[in-house]
DRENSE-464134 format. One record per residue: x, y, z of N, C-alpha, C, CB in turn. Coordinates in steps of 0.05 Angstrom, whole numbers, padded with zeros to 5 digits, always signed. Glycine has a CB too. Example, Ala and Ser with C-alpha at 12.3 -4.5 7.8 and 13.67 -1.06 7.14 Angstrom:
+00264-00114+00156+00246-00090+00156+00264-00066+00156+00226-00089+00181/+00257-00045+00142+00273-00021+00143+00258+00001+00157+00282-00012+00114/
//
This chain:
+00124-00172+00153+00109-00185+00132+00082-00195+00142+00125-00208+00121/+00080-00211+00163+00054-00219+00172+00038-00196+00183+00057-00240+00194/+00051-00174+00192+00036-00152+00203+00020-00138+00181+00055-00132+00216/+00031-00136+00157+00015-00123+00136-00009-00140+00128+00033-00118+00111/-00006-00167+00129-00028-00184+00124-00049-00181+00146-00019-00214+00123/-00041-00179+00171-00060-00175+00192-00074-00148+00190-00046-00178+00219/-00059-00127+00183-00070-00100+00180-00091-00099+00158-00049-00080+00176/-00085-00112+00136-00104-00112+00113-00129-00128+00120-00091-00124+00088/-00125-00152+00132-00148-00170+00136-00162-00166+00163-00138-00198+00135/-00149-00154+00182-00160-00151+00209-00169-00177+00221-00183-00131+00208/-00155-00199+00214-00163-00225+00224-00137-00242+00225-00185-00239+00206/-00129-00250+00249-00104-00264+00253-00103-00291+00238-00099-00268+00283/-00125-00306+00239-00126-00332+00226-00123-00329+00195-00152-00347+00232/-00137-00310+00183-00135-00306+00155-00106-00297+00148-00155-00285+00145/-00094-00280+00165-00067-00271+00160-00047-00294+00161-00059-00250+00181/-00051-00312+00180-00034-00336+00182-00036-00353+00156-00040-00353+00207/-00061-00356+00147-00066-00372+00123-00052-00359+00099-00096-00375+00118/-00054-00332+00097-00040-00318+00075-00010-00322+00076-00047-00288+00076/+00001-00321+00100+00030-00325+00103+00037-00354+00094+00040-00320+00132/+00021-00373+00102+00025-00401+00093+00023-00403+00062+00006-00420+00107/+00003-00390+00051+00000-00389+00021+00025-00377+00009-00025-00374+00013/+00036-00357+00023+00060-00343+00013+00083-00363+00011+00067-00320+00032/+00088-00379+00032+00110-00398+00032+00108-00416+00008+00110-00415+00058/+00084-00427+00003+00081-00444-00020+00084-00429-00046+00053-00457-00019/+00073-00405-00048+00075-00389-00072+00103-00381-00079+00058-00364-00070/+00118-00373-00059+00146-00365-00063+00162-00389-00072+00159-00352-00038/+00157-00412-00059+00171-00437-00066+00166-00443-00096+00161-00460-00048/+00142-00439-00105+00135-00445-00133+00144-00423-00152+00105-00449-00135/+00146-00398-00143+00152-00376-00160+00181-00369-00164+00138-00351-00150/+00197-00374-00144+00225-00365-00145+00242-00380-00165+00238-00368-00118/+00240-00407-00168+00258-00420-00187+00257-00408-00216+00251-00449-00189/+00233-00403-00228+00234-00392-00255+00240-00362-00255+00208-00397-00268/+00236-00348-00233+00241-00319-00232+00264-00314-00213+00215-00304-00223/+00278-00293-00220+00300-00285-00202+00295-00256-00194+00329-00288-00216/+00282-00251-00171+00276-00223-00164+00301-00207-00157+00257-00223-00140/+00300-00181-00164+00322-00163-00158+00326-00161-00128+00318-00136-00171/+00303-00157-00114+00304-00155-00085+00286-00176-00073+00296-00126-00075/+00297-00195-00059+00281-00217-00048+00261-00206-00027+00299-00238-00035/+00270-00187-00011+00252-00175+00010+00228-00161-00004+00268-00155+00028/+00233-00145-00024+00211-00131-00038+00193-00152-00051+00222-00112-00059/+00204-00172-00063+00188-00193-00075+00170-00207-00055+00206-00214-00089/+00181-00214-00032+00167-00228-00011+00144-00210+00000+00186-00236+00012/+00151-00185+00006+00131-00166+00017+00108-00162-00002+00143-00139+00024/+00114-00159-00027+00093-00154-00047+00076-00179-00050+00105-00146-00075/+00089-00202-00050+00074-00228-00052+00054-00231-00030+00094-00251-00052/+00063-00227-00005+00045-00230+00018+00023-00209+00017+00060-00227+00045/+00030-00184+00009+00010-00163+00008-00011-00170-00013+00024-00136+00000/-00003-00180-00036-00023-00187-00057-00041-00210-00048-00008-00194-00083/-00029-00230-00035-00046-00252-00025-00066-00241-00005-00028-00274-00012/-00057-00223+00013-00075-00212+00033-00097-00195+00021-00058-00194+00053/-00090-00180+00001-00110-00163-00012-00131-00181-00026-00097-00144-00033/-00122-00202-00039-00141-00220-00052-00159-00233-00032-00125-00243-00068/-00148-00241-00009-00165-00253+00012-00184-00232+00023-00147-00264+00035/-00175-00207+00027-00192-00186+00037-00216-00181+00018-00176-00160+00040/-00210-00180-00008-00231-00176-00027-00252-00199-00027-00220-00173-00056/-00242-00223-00023-00259-00247-00021-00276-00245+00004-00243-00273-00021/-00264-00238+00027-00278-00236+00052-00298-00213+00053-00258-00233+00075/-00292-00191+00040-00308-00168+00043-00328-00163+00019-00291-00143+00046/-00331-00183+00002-00350-00180-00020-00377-00174-00009-00351-00206-00038/-00389-00152-00018-00416-00143-00010-00418-00137+00020-00436-00164-00018/-00397-00128+00032-00397-00120+00060-00390-00090+00062-00378-00137+00078/-00392-00079+00086-00384-00052+00091-00354-00049+00086-00391-00042+00119/-00345-00024+00082-00317-00019+00077-00300-00025+00102-00313+00010+00068/-00277-00036+00097-00258-00041+00118-00235-00021+00117-00247-00069+00117/-00215-00025+00134-00192-00007+00136-00178-00004+00109-00173-00016+00157/-00175-00026+00095-00161-00025+00069-00175-00007+00050-00158-00054+00057/-00202-00010+00048-00218+00007+00030-00216+00037+00038-00247-00001+00031/-00216+00042+00064-00213+00070+00073-00187+00082+00064-00216+00071+00104/-00165+00066+00066-00139+00076+00057-00139+00081+00027-00117+00055+00064/-00151+00064+00012-00153+00068-00017-00170+00093-00023-00164+00044-00031/-00192+00097-00009-00208+00120-00013-00193+00146-00007-00233+00119+00005/-00175+00146+00013-00159+00169+00019-00141+00176-00004-00143+00164+00044/-00130+00156-00018-00112+00161-00040-00127+00166-00066-00093+00137-00043/-00152+00161-00067-00167+00163-00092-00166+00190-00105-00196+00155-00087/-00165+00211-00088-00164+00238-00098-00137+00244-00112-00168+00258-00076/-00117+00228-00107-00090+00233-00119-00085+00216-00144-00069+00227-00099/-00098+00192-00145-00091+00173-00165-00116+00164-00180-00076+00149-00153/-00116+00168-00206-00139+00159-00221-00136+00129-00227-00141+00174-00248/-00158+00116-00233-00157+00087-00238-00171+00080-00264-00170+00072-00214/-00164+00094-00285-00176+00088-00311-00166+00062-00322-00170+00111-00331/-00184+00045-00331-00176+00020-00343-00174+00024-00373-00197-00003-00337/-00150+00022-00384-00145+00026-00413-00127+00004-00422-00134+00054-00419/-00122+00004-00448-00103-00015-00460-00075-00010-00449-00103-00014-00490/-00070+00015-00442-00043+00022-00433-00041+00021-00402-00036+00049-00442/-00060+00008-00389-00061+00009-00360-00036-00003-00347-00086-00005-00350/-00025-00024-00359-00001-00036-00347+00023-00017-00348+00007-00062-00362/+00026-00003-00371+00047+00017-00373+00042+00040-00353+00049+00028-00402/+00017+00049-00352+00010+00071-00334+00015+00063-00305-00019+00078-00338/+00008+00038-00298+00013+00030-00270+00043+00030-00263+00001+00001-00266/+00059+00020-00282+00088+00021-00277+00099+00049-00275+00103+00005-00299/+00089+00066-00293+00098+00094-00293+00089+00108-00267+00087+00109-00317/+00064+00103-00259+00054+00114-00234+00070+00105-00210+00024+00108-00230/+00077+00079-00210+00093+00068-00188+00120+00082-00187+00096+00038-00192/+00132+00086-00210+00158+00100-00212+00156+00128-00201+00169+00100-00241/+00134+00142-00209+00131+00170-00200+00126+00171-00170+00107+00183-00215/+00111+00153-00159+00106+00152-00130+00132+00147-00115+00085+00131-00122/+00149+00129-00126+00175+00124-00114+00192+00150-00115+00190+00102-00129/+00190+00164-00137+00205+00190-00140+00195+00210-00119+00202+00201-00169/+00168+00211-00116+00156+00229-00096+00166+00222-00068+00125+00228-00097/+00165+00196-00061+00174+00187-00035+00203+00194-00030+00170+00157-00032/+00220+00195-00051+00248+00202-00048+00251+00231-00040+00263+00197-00073/+00231+00248-00045+00232+00276-00038+00225+00282-00009+00214+00293-00057/+00213+00262+00004+00203+00266+00032+00225+00261+00052+00180+00248+00037/+00223+00274+00075+00241+00268+00097+00233+00241+00109+00240+00290+00119/+00249+00230+00127+00245+00203+00138+00218+00200+00152+00267+00196+00157/+00210+00220+00167+00185+00219+00182+00161+00218+00163+00182+00242+00202/+00160+00236+00144+00138+00237+00125+00136+00212+00108+00140+00262+00107/+00159+00202+00100+00160+00177+00084+00150+00154+00101+00189+00172+00074/+00158+00152+00126+00149+00131+00143+00119+00132+00148+00164+00132+00170/+00109+00156+00153+00080+00159+00158+00065+00151+00133+00074+00189+00165/+00073+00160+00110+00059+00153+00085+00060+00123+00079+00072+00168+00061/+00083+00111+00081+00086+00083+00075+00072+00065+00095+00116+00075+00074/+00073+00073+00121+00059+00057+00141+00029+00058+00137+00066+00067+00169/+00018+00080+00127-00010+00082+00123-00019+00068+00097-00019+00112+00122/-00005+00073+00075-00015+00064+00049-00001+00039+00039-00010+00086+00030/+00019+00029+00052+00030+00003+00044+00023-00018+00065+00061+00005+00040/+00029-00011+00091+00024-00030+00112-00005-00028+00123+00044-00026+00135/-00019-00008+00115-00047-00003+00124-00049+00000+00154-00065-00027+00114/-00030+00013+00166-00030+00018+00195-00051+00038+00202-00002+00027+00204/-00061+00036+00226-00081+00055+00236-00067+00081+00243-00097+00044+00260/-00083+00103+00246-00071+00128+00255-00059+00125+00282-00093+00150+00255/-00071+00110+00299-00061+00105+00326-00034+00091+00326-00081+00088+00342/-00031+00071+00309-00006+00057+00307+00016+00075+00296-00009+00032+00289/+00010+00090+00276+00029+00109+00264+00037+00130+00285+00018+00122+00238/+00018+00139+00300+00023+00159+00321+00043+00148+00341-00003+00167+00335/+00039+00123+00350+00058+00112+00370+00085+00107+00358+00046+00086+00382/+00087+00100+00333+00113+00095+00320+00128+00121+00315+00109+00080+00293/+00114+00142+00308+00127+00167+00300+00130+00187+00322+00112+00179+00278/+00115+00183+00344+00116+00203+00366+00098+00227+00360+00144+00212+00370/+00083+00227+00339+00065+00249+00332+00038+00242+00344+00063+00253+00301/+00022+00263+00348-00006+00258+00357-00022+00247+00333-00019+00284+00368/-00044+00234+00339-00061+00224+00318-00071+00246+00299-00086+00209+00329/-00078+00269+00311-00086+00292+00295-00064+00301+00276-00095+00315+00313/-00039+00301+00287-00016+00309+00270-00012+00289+00247+00009+00312+00287/-00016+00264+00253-00013+00243+00232-00034+00247+00211-00016+00215+00245/-00059+00252+00219-00081+00256+00199-00075+00281+00182-00107+00260+00214/-00066+00303+00195-00060+00327+00181-00037+00323+00162-00054+00350+00201/-00016+00310+00171+00007+00305+00155+00000+00288+00130+00029+00291+00171/-00017+00267+00134-00025+00250+00112-00042+00266+00092-00041+00226+00122/-00059+00284+00102-00075+00300+00084-00056+00318+00067-00094+00318+00100/-00037+00330+00079-00017+00347+00064-00001+00330+00045+00001+00362+00084/+00008+00307+00054+00023+00290+00036+00007+00281+00011+00033+00265+00051/-00018+00275+00015-00035+00268-00008-00038+00291-00026-00063+00258+00002/-00042+00315-00015-00045+00339-00031-00019+00344-00047-00052+00363-00014/+00004+00341-00033+00030+00345-00047+00034+00324-00068+00052+00345-00026/+00026+00299-00063+00029+00278-00082+00012+00285-00107+00020+00251-00071/-00012+00294-00103-00029+00302-00126-00016+00323-00143-00056+00311-00116/-00005+00344-00130+00009+00365-00144+00033+00355-00158+00017+00388-00124/+00048+00337-00145+00072+00325-00157+00065+00310-00182+00086+00307-00136/+00045+00293-00180+00036+00277-00203+00027+00295-00226+00014+00257-00196/+00011+00315-00219+00002+00334-00240+00025+00348-00254-00018+00354-00229/+00045+00355-00238+00069+00369-00250+00084+00351-00269+00087+00380-00228/+00081+00324-00265+00094+00305-00282+00076+00296-00305+00103+00281-00266/+00053+00309-00308+00036+00303-00331+00015+00281-00326+00052+00295-00354/+00012+00272-00301-00008+00252-00295-00035+00266-00291+00000+00236-00269/-00055+00256-00305-00082+00268-00302-00095+00255-00278-00099+00264-00328/-00102+00272-00259-00113+00262-00234-00143+00270-00233-00098+00274-00209/
//
């Protein structure tokens, strides 16, 4: 959990502050809500806090690692703002989950570590035992396959 905050923010102090904000936020959010998966709720909560802090810290600055990861996925996922955007976001999330279910463990781990945890190619390489070049190539193919998968399900990319 703190590692994703550190990966997004690239700053240990900001990551610690986000985790502290998380404790307070979860304390305030859980009583009225009953999440299906506490771990998923917690991870998403910390990730959202970290992204908000990142956007605040990087306003009018050069792109950071988080922006680079989003740019990599941009070719697969459109970001049209419409009245139906909430429905579309939920449907897109469901389709991406469906796509991830089709991947073997290594490909799923590589994809999730890069685009959820915002891990570097070097970190993914050491975790997976693949070379950095192999990780880059694999991610490129996975993005291409994701795009084809989404298009086959009627998503306009």
